[in-house]
C-alpha positions in Angstrom: 21.2 7.9 10.6 19.1 4.8 11.1 15.6 4.8 9.6 12.6 3.8 11.6 11.1 2.3 8.5 11.9 -0.9 6.7 13.5 0.0 3.4 14.6 -3.3 2.1 11.2 -4.3 0.8 8.7 -3.5 -1.9 6.2 -0.6 -1.4 3.5 0.6 -3.7 5.0 3.8 -5.0 2.3 4.9 -7.4 -0.4 3.6 -9.7 0.7 3.4 -13.3 -2.0 5.9 -14.4 -0.6 8.5 -11.9 2.8 8.8 -13.6 3.2 10.3 -17.0 5.6 12.9 -18.5 4.9 15.3 -15.7 7.2 15.1 -12.7 5.6 13.6 -9.6 7.1 14.1 -6.1 6.2 11.7 -3.3 7.9 11.0 0.1 8.6 7.3 0.7 10.1 6.0 3.9 11.3 9.5 4.7 13.0 9.8 1.3 11.8 12.3 -1.3 11.2 10.5 -4.6 10.6 12.0 -8.1 8.7 9.7 -10.5 8.4 10.3 -14.3 8.3 8.5 -17.6 11.1 8.4 -20.2 10.3 8.9 -23.9 10.1 5.1 -24.4 7.3 4.9 -21.8 9.3 3.3 -19.0 9.0 4.7 -15.6 11.9 5.9 -13.5 12.3 7.2 -9.9 15.2 9.3 -8.5 15.9 11.0 -5.2 14.0 14.3 -5.4 17.0 16.3 -4.4 19.4 18.0 -6.8 22.9 17.2 -5.7 23.8 20.9 -6.2 21.8 22.6 -3.5 19.0 20.0 -2.8 16.3 21.8 -4.7 13.3 19.4 -5.4 13.7 18.0 -8.9 10.0 17.5 -9.0 9.7 21.3 -9.3 11.9 21.2 -12.4 10.9 20.1 -15.9 11.4 17.2 -18.4 12.3 17.8 -22.0 11.2 15.7 -25.0 14.4 13.7 -24.8 13.8 12.7 -21.2 16.4 15.0 -19.8 15.4 16.2 -16.3 16.4 19.8 -15.4 16.6 21.3 -12.0 14.9 24.7 -12.2 17.0 26.3 -9.5 20.4 26.5 -11.1 20.0 24.4 -14.3 21.6 21.1 -13.5 20.5 18.5 -16.2 20.3 14.7 -15.8 19.8 12.0 -18.4 17.5 9.0 -18.0 20.1 7.1 -16.0 20.4 10.0 -13.5 23.8 11.1 -14.7 24.5 14.9 -14.9 25.0 15.8 -18.5 25.6 19.5 -17.9 24.4 22.7 -16.5 22.1 24.9 -18.6 23.9 27.9 -20.1 27.3 26.9 -18.6 30.3 25.0 -19.9 30.8 23.1 -16.7 29.8 19.4 -16.5 29.8 18.4 -12.8 30.6 14.8 -11.8 27.2 14.3 -10.2 24.5 11.6 -10.4 21.1 11.0 -8.9 20.2 8.0 -6.8 17.8 5.8 -8.8 15.5 3.3 -7.1 14.7 -0.2 -8.3 11.2 -0.3 -9.8 8.8 -3.0 -11.0 5.8 -1.9 -13.1 3.1 -4.6 -13.6 -0.6 -5.0 -13.4 -1.0 -1.2 -13.3 1.1 -0.8 -10.2 4.6 0.8 -9.8 6.5 -0.9 -7.0 9.5 0.7 -5.5 12.4 -0.6 -3.4 13.8 2.3 -1.3 16.6 0.3 0.3 19.7 -1.6 -0.9 19.2 -2.1 -4.6 21.3 -5.3 -4.6 18.6 -6.9 -2.5 15.6 -5.9 -4.7 14.0 -9.2 -5.8 10.9 -9.0 -8.0 10.0 -12.6 -7.0 9.1 -11.3 -3.5 6.1 -9.4 -5.0 2.7 -11.2 -4.5 0.4 -12.1 -7.4 -1.7 -9.1 -8.5 -2.6 -10.3 -12.0 -6.3 -10.0 -11.1 -5.9 -6.2 -11.4 -5.6 -6.6 -15.2 -7.6 -9.9 -15.6 -10.5 -9.2 -18.0 -12.7 -11.4 -15.8 -12.4 -8.9 -13.0 -13.1 -5.2 -12.7 -11.7 -2.9 -10.1 -11.3 0.7 -8.8 -8.2 2.1 -7.2 -6.8 5.2 -5.7 -4.8 6.5 -2.7 -5.9 8.2 0.5 -3.5 10.3 2.7 -3.2 9.2 6.3 -1.6 11.3 9.0 -0.7 8.3 11.1 2.2 5.9 11.3 2.5 2.9 9.0 2.3 0.3 11.8 -1.2 1.5 12.9 -2.5 0.8 9.4 -0.8 -2.6 9.3 -2.5 -3.5 12.6 -5.8 -2.1 11.4 -5.8 -4.5 8.4 -4.5 -7.5 10.3 -7.2 -7.2 13.0 -10.6 -6.9 11.2 -12.6 -7.3 14.3 -12.7 -3.5 14.2 -15.3 -3.9 11.4 -17.9 -4.8 14.0 -17.4 -1.5 15.9 -16.1 1.0 13.3 -18.1 0.0 10.2 -21.5 -1.3 11.5 -23.4 0.5 8.7 -21.4 -1.0 5.8 -19.2 -4.1 6.1 -19.3 -4.9 9.8 -21.6 -6.7 12.2 -21.3 -8.7 15.4 -20.2 -11.9 13.5 -16.8 -10.5 12.6 -15.7 -9.9 16.2 -17.4 -13.1 17.4 -15.6 -15.4 14.9 -12.0 -16.4 15.7 -9.2 -16.5 13.1 -6.6 -19.0 12.1 -3.2 -17.4 11.7 -0.2 -18.6 9.7 3.4 -17.4 9.5 5.7 -18.2 6.6 9.0 -16.5 7.0 8.1 -12.8 7.2 4.7 -13.2 5.6 1.6 -13.3 7.9 -1.7 -14.8 6.9 -5.1 -15.2 8.5 -8.5 -16.8 7.7 -11.9 -16.2 9.2 -14.9 -18.3 8.3 -18.3 -16.9 9.2 -21.2 -19.3 8.6 -24.9 -18.7 8.7 -24.6 -15.0 9.6 -26.5 -11.9 9.0 -25.5 -10.2 5.7 -23.9 -6.8 6.4 -25.5 -3.9 4.4 -22.6 -3.6 1.9 -23.0 -7.2 0.9 -26.8 -7.1 0.7 -26.5 -4.2 -1.8 -23.4 -5.5 -3.6 -24.5 -9.1 -4.0 -28.3 -9.0 -3.7 -28.1 -11.5 -0.8 -30.4 -11.9 2.1 -29.5 -13.5 5.4 -28.2 -16.0 6.2 -24.9 -15.9 4.4 -21.5 -17.4 4.6 -18.6 -14.9 4.6 -14.9 -15.7 4.3 -12.0 -13.5 4.9 -8.4 -14.5 3.9 -5.7 -11.9 4.5 -2.1 -11.9 3.4 0.4 -9.4 4.8 3.6 -9.3 2.7 5.8 -7.0 4.8 6.8 -4.3 4.9 3.8 -2.7 3.1 1.5 -5.0 1.1 -1.8 -6.5 2.2 -4.3 -8.5 0.1 -7.7 -9.5 1.4 -9.6 -12.2 -0.4 -13.4 -12.0 0.3 -16.1 -14.6 -0.5 -19.8 -14.1 0.3 -22.5 -16.6 -0.6 -25.9 -17.8 0.5 -25.4 -20.2 3.4 -24.4 -23.7 2.2 -23.1 -22.6 -1.2 -19.9 -24.4 -2.3 -16.7 -22.5 -2.3 -16.3 -22.1 -6.1 -19.6 -20.4 -6.2 -20.7 -17.1 -4.6 -19.4 -13.6 -5.0 -15.6 -13.0 -4.9 -13.8 -9.8 -4.1 -10.2 -8.8 -3.5 -8.8 -5.7 -1.9 -5.1 -4.7 -2.3 -3.7 -2.2 0.1 -0.3 -0.6 -0.4 0.7 0.7 3.0 3.6 3.0 2.2 5.3 5.2 4.8 5.7 8.8 3.7 7.3 11.6 5.7 7.5 11.2 9.4 4.4 9.6 10.8 2.4 9.9 7.5 1.4 7.1 5.3 0.1 6.7 1.7 -2.9 4.4 1.9 -3.2 2.9 -1.6 -6.2 0.7 -2.4 -7.7 -1.4 -5.1 -11.1 -3.1 -4.8 -11.9 -5.8 -7.4 -14.8 -8.2 -8.1 -15.4 -11.0 -10.5 -19.2 -10.6 -11.0 -21.4 -8.1 -12.7 -18.2 -6.5 -14.1 -20.0 -4.3 -16.5 -22.4 -2.9 -13.9 -21.2 0.7 -13.6 -23.7 1.6 -11.0 -22.4 -1.2 -8.8 -18.9 -0.1 -9.4 -19.7 3.5 -8.3 -21.5 2.2 -5.2 -18.6 0.0 -4.2 -16.1 2.7 -4.8 -18.1 5.2 -2.6 -18.4 2.6 0.1 -14.7 1.8 0.0 -13.8 5.4 0.4 -16.4 5.8 3.2 -14.9 2.8 5.1 -11.4 4.1 4.6 -12.4 7.5 5.9 -13.7 5.9 9.0 -10.4 4.1 9.4 -8.4 7.3 8.7 -10.4 9.1 11.4 -9.7 6.3 13.9 -6.0 5.9 13.0 -5.3 9.7 13.2 -7.0 9.8 16.6 -4.8 6.8 17.6 -1.7 8.6 16.3 -2.3 11.6 18.6 -2.5 9.3 21.6 0.7 7.4 20.6 2.6 10.6 19.9 1.6 12.1 23.2 2.5 9.0 25.3 6.3 9.1 25.4 6.4 6.8 28.4 4.6 4.1 26.5 1.6 3.0 28.5 1.4 -0.7 28.7 -0.9 -2.2 26.0 -3.4 -4.9 26.6 -3.8 -7.6 23.9 -6.3 -10.3 23.3 -6.6 -13.4 21.1 -7.9 -11.5 18.1 -4.7 -9.4 18.1 -2.6 -12.5 17.1 -2.2 -11.6 13.4 -1.4 -8.0 14.2 1.2 -9.0 16.8 2.8 -11.4 14.3 2.8 -8.5 11.8 4.6 -6.3 14.4 7.1 -9.0 15.0 7.8 -9.4 11.3 8.4 -5.7 10.8 10.6 -5.6 13.9 12.7 -8.5 12.6 13.1 -6.9 9.1 14.2 -3.6 10.6 16.6 -5.3 13.0 18.2 -7.1 10.0 18.7 -3.8 8.2 20.2 -2.1 11.3 22.6 -5.0 11.7 23.9 -4.3 8.2 21.3 -5.9 6.0 22.5 -9.4 7.0 19.7 -12.0 6.5 18.7 -13.8 9.7 
């Protein structure tokens, strides 16, 4: 059965601090996955279905040697996913679990749910700023009951900040300022330069700035599910190396059906020891994301109840989002042709 999700790509599977010796189940691209750590601290991820009768392994338990036991009929698996026996029985079935390629770095656990032979860690973007001592950040994950593509388009068309987030990060300047769009293979980037504008409330509070300010947005979409936004805000006329710098990482990971895991990390390179500022920014980040969740879930209902596909209208500011759609469609088509590169 063909998947409606791209699987030959890296997705954010979990934050490192989410995964310990406890078993953690999470749906990723319609595949149930069980994450856990082995005794040496390394992380592993297996399909969350026991090959005996498909009981969720995340409802089982892990012993001190790293052996995973299904708590339905006692199948036991070693750290490589190979069945090493069945509790209280002499039988040793020839069974093994599907294991997924993982990369853990910078506090992130990346997962490749598709063909393991195509998993290339070099495709991952630079996220070293998440562990750079010159930066501080907050992170988490927000559940979204809407399809992955809607979140991708939300992030690739930030003109919605003007209308959806006017009390925090948005104002008229965002929608009024055009973007430059770049395409490099499957990757889509955009840049927006806002000069001499009114400072949105979030930046007044976060940076202590008064209007006018210059605000830059540089977005990178690394399909199928990684988006990084580089933000720079400064008093008008300040040179680029100066000013206040922030970065936002979004891991847009399809879950089960039309549900998405909306992972986020918000980082800054100034006042890194100011805990009050960190708390303020985290609360604002969650408030903005909740506004997005409300909008995207409302959109999802309209898409789900429009089987005929009402013709959509697009404008110039949709360019990056349309390029993102195209990139995902090309990746999915390659998979459905048998994973042959274009």
